[in-house]
C-alpha positions as CSV (number, residue, x, y, z in Angstrom):
1,M,-8.6,-9.7,9.6
2,G,-11.7,-11.1,8.1
3,E,-15.1,-9.5,8.4
4,Q,-15.1,-6.7,11.1
5,A,-17.3,-3.9,12.0
6,R,-15.7,-0.5,12.1
7,R,-17.0,3.0,12.8
8,C,-16.6,5.6,10.0
9,N,-15.7,9.2,10.9
10,R,-19.4,10.1,10.8
11,G,-20.4,7.4,13.3
12,C,-21.8,5.0,10.8
13,L,-20.9,1.3,11.1
14,L,-19.0,-0.2,8.2
15,S,-18.5,-3.9,7.4
16,V,-15.0,-4.6,6.3
17,D,-14.2,-8.0,4.8
18,S,-10.4,-8.4,4.3
19,Y,-10.9,-11.5,2.3
20,A,-13.7,-10.4,-0.1
21,F,-11.6,-10.9,-3.2
22,L,-9.8,-14.0,-2.2
23,P,-10.8,-17.4,-3.7
24,R,-13.2,-19.0,-1.2
25,A,-10.8,-21.9,-0.5
26,F,-8.1,-19.4,0.7
27,R,-10.3,-17.7,3.3
28,A,-10.2,-20.6,5.8
29,M,-6.4,-20.9,5.4
30,F,-5.8,-17.2,6.2
31,E,-8.3,-17.1,9.0
32,A,-6.4,-20.0,10.6
33,E,-3.0,-18.2,10.4
34,P,-1.6,-17.3,13.9
35,Q,-1.6,-13.6,14.8
36,L,1.7,-11.9,15.7
37,D,3.2,-13.1,18.9
38,H,4.8,-9.7,19.6
39,E,3.8,-6.0,19.9
40,P,4.1,-3.9,16.7
41,V,7.3,-1.9,16.5
42,W,6.9,1.8,16.6
43,A,9.5,4.5,16.1
44,E,9.2,8.1,17.5
45,M,9.1,10.9,15.0
46,K,12.4,12.8,15.0
47,V,10.8,16.0,13.7
48,P,7.3,17.6,14.4
49,L,4.7,16.4,11.9
50,D,4.3,20.0,10.5
51,Q,7.9,19.9,9.5
52,A,8.0,16.2,8.3
53,R,8.5,14.9,4.8
54,V,5.8,12.2,4.4
55,G,5.7,9.4,1.8
56,L,3.0,6.9,0.9
57,L,3.2,3.1,0.4
58,S,0.2,1.4,-1.3
59,S,-0.3,-2.3,-1.5
60,A,-2.8,-2.0,-4.4
61,G,-0.4,-2.9,-7.3
62,I,-0.4,0.6,-8.8
63,F,2.1,1.3,-11.6
64,L,2.7,3.9,-14.3
65,A,0.9,2.6,-17.3
66,E,3.3,3.8,-20.0
67,T,6.7,3.4,-18.4
68,Q,6.5,0.5,-15.8
69,E,5.8,-3.2,-16.1
70,P,2.5,-4.3,-14.5
71,F,2.8,-6.6,-11.4
72,D,3.1,-10.2,-12.4
73,V,-0.4,-11.6,-11.9
74,E,0.0,-14.3,-14.6
75,R,2.6,-16.1,-12.4
76,E,0.2,-15.7,-9.5
77,R,-2.6,-17.3,-11.5
78,R,-0.3,-20.3,-12.1
79,E,1.1,-20.3,-8.5
80,P,-1.8,-19.0,-6.3
81,T,0.4,-18.7,-3.1
82,W,3.0,-16.5,-4.9
83,G,2.7,-12.7,-5.0
84,D,4.9,-10.4,-7.0
85,P,7.3,-8.9,-4.5
86,T,8.7,-6.1,-6.7
87,L,8.4,-2.3,-6.2
88,R,7.1,0.5,-8.3
89,M,7.9,4.2,-7.7
90,I,5.1,6.7,-8.3
91,P,5.9,10.4,-8.6
92,D,4.1,12.8,-6.4
93,G,2.7,14.8,-9.3
94,V,1.2,11.8,-11.1
95,A,-2.0,12.3,-13.0
96,Q,-4.9,9.9,-12.8
97,S,-4.6,9.1,-16.5
98,Q,-1.0,7.9,-16.0
99,I,-1.7,5.0,-13.6
100,D,-2.9,1.5,-13.9
101,A,-3.1,-1.3,-11.4
102,T,-2.9,-5.1,-11.3
103,H,-4.0,-7.2,-8.3
104,L,-5.9,-10.4,-8.1
105,H,-7.2,-9.9,-4.5
106,I,-8.8,-6.4,-4.8
107,N,-11.2,-4.8,-7.2
108,T,-9.1,-2.1,-8.8
109,A,-12.0,-0.3,-10.5
110,D,-12.4,2.4,-7.8
111,L,-8.7,3.3,-7.7
112,L,-8.6,3.5,-11.5
113,T,-11.3,6.1,-11.1
114,D,-9.7,7.9,-8.2
115,L,-6.0,7.2,-7.3
116,N,-6.6,8.6,-3.8
117,V,-8.7,5.5,-2.9
118,A,-5.4,3.5,-2.6
119,L,-2.6,6.1,-2.8
120,P,-3.9,9.4,-1.4
121,I,-1.3,11.6,-3.0
122,H,-3.7,14.5,-3.5
123,R,-5.0,14.3,0.1
124,L,-1.4,14.3,1.3
125,N,-0.6,17.4,-0.7
126,E,-3.6,19.1,0.8
127,L,-2.2,18.3,4.2
128,A,1.0,20.0,3.2
129,V,-0.8,23.1,1.9
130,E,-2.7,23.3,5.2
131,G,0.5,23.0,7.2
132,V,-0.4,19.7,8.9
133,I,2.7,18.1,7.4
134,G,5.9,19.7,6.1
135,E,5.8,18.3,2.6
136,A,5.0,15.3,0.6
137,A,7.8,13.1,-0.6
138,P,8.8,13.5,-4.3
139,E,8.0,9.8,-5.0
140,H,5.8,7.3,-3.3
141,F,5.9,3.5,-3.2
142,S,3.6,0.8,-4.7
143,V,3.7,-2.9,-4.1
144,M,1.3,-5.8,-4.6
145,G,0.0,-6.6,-1.1
146,F,-0.7,-10.3,-1.4
147,Q,2.5,-12.1,-0.3
148,E,3.0,-15.7,0.8
149,E,5.7,-17.4,-1.3
150,G,7.1,-13.9,-2.3
151,A,7.3,-12.8,1.4
152,D,11.0,-13.9,1.8
153,E,12.0,-11.7,-1.1
154,W,9.9,-8.9,0.3
155,R,11.6,-9.1,3.6
156,T,15.1,-9.4,2.2
157,V,15.0,-7.2,-0.9
158,T,11.8,-5.1,-1.3
159,G,11.4,-4.0,2.3
160,P,15.1,-3.0,2.7
161,D,15.0,-1.2,-0.7
162,I,12.0,0.8,0.5
163,A,13.7,1.7,3.8
164,A,16.9,2.7,1.9
165,R,14.9,4.9,-0.5
166,C,13.1,6.5,2.4
167,H,16.4,7.4,4.1
168,A,17.9,8.6,0.8
169,A,14.9,10.9,0.2
170,D,14.9,12.2,3.8
171,I,11.4,10.8,4.3
172,D,10.5,11.2,8.0
173,A,7.2,9.2,8.0
174,L,5.8,6.6,5.6
175,I,2.0,6.0,5.6
176,L,0.9,2.5,4.6
177,A,-2.3,2.8,2.5
178,P,-3.3,-0.8,2.5
179,A,-5.5,-2.1,-0.3
């Protein structure tokens, strides 16, 4: 985390600052956090990718403007270590004009111009048309990525809910599109 140099697919060097939109006082706290003391958990694909149903999970706080509640940033403003741990379902055929986003730790302007910045639904469907994946899931998942006080609920309610929905929708792979 923090500021890192990464190579883009054209060989250019990008500067990535994971804390750019955090209040300055939070940066030192997050940089001091210990890293995982175990290896990431991986599961093998049970079907070939070109036959898989693939879903997306964005942590950008995306919601359907006319039918879903925004993520609760007002409580987060009052309680800065709390993040809304709830889930929003985004249909695969969603139009750009149907979405909105609330998040205090990222600038949502770009994703409000192009949803694919944070939830690459159209790119995923292009991969399906090209035969790279079997198909896109009928619905995708959106959460608000900043979690500290809300992390327990995320681990015990939201995460298991996402897993159950993936199983119910026969989703073979879930791509995290972090914000």
